[in-house]
Structures are given as structure tokens and as C-alpha cells.
ROMIVEX-19724 format. One record per residue: x, y, z of N, C-alpha, C in turn; residue in one letter. Coordinates in steps of 0.001 Angstrom, whole numbers, always signed. Each point is the difference from the previous one (the first is absolute). Layout:
n.u:X	n.v:Y	n.w:Z	ca.u:X	ca.v:Y	ca.w:Z	c.u:X	c.v:Y	c.w:Z	type:a
...
//
This chain:
n.u:+845	n.v:-1175	n.w:+0	ca.u:-845	ca.v:+1175	ca.w:+0	c.u:+894	c.v:+1244	c.w:+0	type:m
n.u:-241	n.v:+894	n.w:-929	ca.u:+818	ca.v:+1211	ca.w:-100	c.u:-660	c.v:+1128	c.w:+780	type:t
n.u:+816	n.v:+849	n.w:+649	ca.u:-585	ca.v:+1126	ca.w:+744	c.u:-546	c.v:+1052	c.w:-957	type:p
n.u:-1011	n.v:+701	n.w:+469	ca.u:-566	ca.v:+1080	ca.w:-811	c.u:+1015	c.v:+1129	c.w:-129	type:d
n.u:+54	n.v:+591	n.w:-1172	ca.u:+907	ca.v:+1121	ca.w:-237	c.u:-741	c.v:+1284	c.w:+354	type:i
n.u:+593	n.v:+753	n.w:+930	ca.u:-606	ca.v:+1258	ca.w:+428	c.u:+641	c.v:+1127	c.w:-795	type:v
n.u:-807	n.v:+831	n.w:-659	ca.u:+589	ca.v:+1108	ca.w:-766	c.u:+649	c.v:+1022	c.w:+937	type:p
n.u:+1038	n.v:+645	n.w:-502	ca.u:+684	ca.v:+1009	ca.w:+810	c.u:-887	c.v:+1232	c.w:+125	type:s
n.u:+103	n.v:+696	n.w:+1139	ca.u:-826	ca.v:+1208	ca.w:+172	c.u:+386	c.v:+1085	c.w:-995	type:p
n.u:-967	n.v:+752	n.w:-424	ca.u:+235	ca.v:+1070	ca.w:-976	c.u:-210	c.v:+1346	c.w:+664	type:r
n.u:+591	n.v:+1057	n.w:-563	ca.u:-213	ca.v:+1344	ca.w:+561	c.u:-1476	c.v:+378	c.w:-19	type:p
n.u:-385	n.v:+910	n.w:+876	ca.u:-1397	ca.v:+422	ca.w:+102	c.u:-494	c.v:+598	c.w:-1310	type:a
n.u:+822	n.v:+816	n.w:-630	ca.u:-392	ca.v:+581	ca.w:-1280	c.u:+911	c.v:-548	c.w:-1094	type:s
n.u:-529	n.v:-186	n.w:-1187	ca.u:+797	ca.v:-611	ca.w:-1073	c.u:+1248	c.v:+800	c.w:-373	type:p
n.u:-25	n.v:+1323	n.w:+141	ca.u:+1136	ca.v:+819	ca.w:-394	c.u:+1031	c.v:+184	c.w:+1094	type:g
n.u:-249	n.v:-537	n.w:+1196	ca.u:+922	ca.v:+209	ca.w:+1126	c.u:+1270	c.v:-817	c.w:-197	type:a
n.u:+1142	n.v:+643	n.w:+265	ca.u:+1276	ca.v:-702	ca.w:-76	c.u:+678	c.v:+66	c.w:+1353	type:t
n.u:+901	n.v:-899	n.w:+224	ca.u:+732	ca.v:-40	ca.w:+1260	c.u:+963	c.v:+1178	c.w:+91	type:s
n.u:+220	n.v:+471	n.w:+1225	ca.u:+969	ca.v:+1076	ca.w:+218	c.u:+1390	c.v:-485	c.w:-383	type:v
n.u:+243	n.v:-1283	n.w:+152	ca.u:+1306	ca.v:-553	ca.w:-349	c.u:+261	c.v:+51	c.w:-1503	type:l
n.u:-1046	n.v:+185	n.w:-783	ca.u:+169	ca.v:+103	ca.w:-1446	c.u:+355	c.v:+1423	c.w:-432	type:a
n.u:-107	n.v:+951	n.w:+928	ca.u:+342	ca.v:+1387	ca.w:-324	c.u:+1498	c.v:+139	c.w:-195	type:w
n.u:+439	n.v:+996	n.w:-783	ca.u:+1439	ca.v:+281	ca.w:-106	c.u:+552	c.v:+432	c.w:+1357	type:p
n.u:+1299	n.v:-187	n.w:+189	ca.u:+633	ca.v:+299	ca.w:+1291	c.u:-180	c.v:+1468	c.w:+393	type:a
n.u:+135	n.v:+919	n.w:-948	ca.u:-102	ca.v:+1426	ca.w:+333	c.u:-1400	c.v:+349	c.w:+487	type:w
n.u:-1014	n.v:-673	n.w:-531	ca.u:-1371	ca.v:+274	ca.w:+417	c.u:-263	c.v:-563	c.w:+1395	type:l
n.u:+601	n.v:-1152	n.w:+302	ca.u:-123	ca.v:-557	ca.w:+1349	c.u:+669	c.v:+909	c.w:+1021	type:r
n.u:+1147	n.v:+583	n.w:-375	ca.u:+692	ca.v:+926	ca.w:+906	c.u:-879	c.v:+1226	c.w:+243	type:v
n.u:-607	n.v:+534	n.w:-1051	ca.u:-885	ca.v:+1159	ca.w:+165	c.u:-1217	c.v:-331	c.w:+859	type:l
n.u:-475	n.v:-1222	n.w:-76	ca.u:-1167	ca.v:-387	ca.w:+789	c.u:+333	c.v:-110	c.w:+1484	type:a
n.u:+1225	n.v:-401	n.w:+325	ca.u:+401	ca.v:-226	ca.w:+1390	c.u:+625	c.v:+1248	c.w:+617	type:v
n.u:+508	n.v:+898	n.w:-826	ca.u:+741	ca.v:+1165	ca.w:+485	c.u:-757	c.v:+861	c.w:+1021	type:l
n.u:-1276	n.v:+314	n.w:-185	ca.u:-691	ca.v:+817	ca.w:+1013	c.u:-32	c.v:-656	c.w:+1383	type:p
n.u:-236	n.v:-1294	n.w:+58	ca.u:-31	ca.v:-695	ca.w:+1296	c.u:+1372	c.v:+6	c.w:+652	type:a
n.u:+1048	n.v:-215	n.w:-781	ca.u:+1361	ca.v:+13	ca.w:+547	c.u:+347	c.v:+1397	c.w:+504	type:v
n.u:-378	n.v:+1021	n.w:-747	ca.u:+285	ca.v:+1373	ca.w:+416	c.u:-727	c.v:+345	c.w:+1301	type:a
n.u:-1255	n.v:-424	n.w:+134	ca.u:-738	ca.v:+268	ca.w:+1233	c.u:+616	c.v:-722	c.w:+1194	type:l
n.u:+417	n.v:-1237	n.w:-188	ca.u:+653	ca.v:-730	ca.w:+1089	c.u:+1307	c.v:+673	c.w:+397	type:l
n.u:+763	n.v:+444	n.w:-984	ca.u:+1271	ca.v:+662	ca.w:+287	c.u:-244	c.v:+1299	c.w:+776	type:w
n.u:-994	n.v:+776	n.w:-424	ca.u:-322	ca.v:+1240	ca.w:+711	c.u:-478	c.v:-280	c.w:+1426	type:l
n.u:-754	n.v:-1075	n.w:+190	ca.u:-462	ca.v:-355	ca.w:+1342	c.u:+1178	c.v:-346	c.w:+906	type:a
n.u:+987	n.v:-702	n.w:-525	ca.u:+1182	ca.v:-348	ca.w:+794	c.u:+785	c.v:+1259	c.w:+350	type:v
n.u:+180	n.v:+889	n.w:-959	ca.u:+730	ca.v:+1249	ca.w:+260	c.u:-733	c.v:+825	c.w:+1049	type:v
n.u:-1306	n.v:+88	n.w:-114	ca.u:-798	ca.v:+766	ca.w:+952	c.u:+99	c.v:-603	c.w:+1406	type:w
n.u:-75	n.v:-1324	n.w:+83	ca.u:+95	ca.v:-671	ca.w:+1300	c.u:+1369	c.v:+226	c.w:+632	type:a
n.u:+1043	n.v:-5	n.w:-799	ca.u:+1346	ca.v:+228	ca.w:+544	c.u:+157	c.v:+1432	c.w:+490	type:r
n.u:-649	n.v:+956	n.w:-658	ca.u:+69	ca.v:+1392	ca.w:+451	c.u:-713	c.v:+181	c.w:+1337	type:l
n.u:-1096	n.v:-726	n.w:+198	ca.u:-755	ca.v:+97	ca.w:+1247	c.u:+787	c.v:-579	c.w:+1171	type:e
n.u:+806	n.v:-1033	n.w:-253	ca.u:+734	ca.v:-693	ca.w:+1055	c.u:+1341	c.v:+664	c.w:+271	type:v
n.u:+537	n.v:+712	n.w:-978	ca.u:+1342	ca.v:+583	ca.w:+136	c.u:+53	c.v:+981	c.w:+1169	type:a
n.u:+1079	n.v:-76	n.w:+780	ca.u:+131	ca.v:+949	ca.w:+1116	c.u:+204	c.v:+1423	c.w:-527	type:p
n.u:-631	n.v:+940	n.w:+621	ca.u:+61	ca.v:+1358	ca.w:-512	c.u:+663	c.v:+888	c.w:+910	type:g
//
């Protein structure tokens, strides 16, 4: 007896593509705002803790 073949899941919309399929420069642009905000949060936290 052979097991049933389950089809692989498909994207919600037919035109949707994976982020991993994007060019590298576009992935960097997509992540850059979050990285910049995290960096600013760290700088701000260090200024609050620094002895004055």
C-alpha cells in the first residue's frame, strides 16, 4: 500500500513570491529600517545609563 501524496502548500495569492527570491539589495532595504531602529534604541539606552 502506497502512502497518499500530500501536495505542498501554496502561497495565499498566486502572485506572491518568497522574500528569499528577492535580490539581495532589496532584502537589505527591507531589513534596514528595523536594524536602524534597533541601533538607535541601543544608543539611546547607553546614553541613559552613562554616568553624567
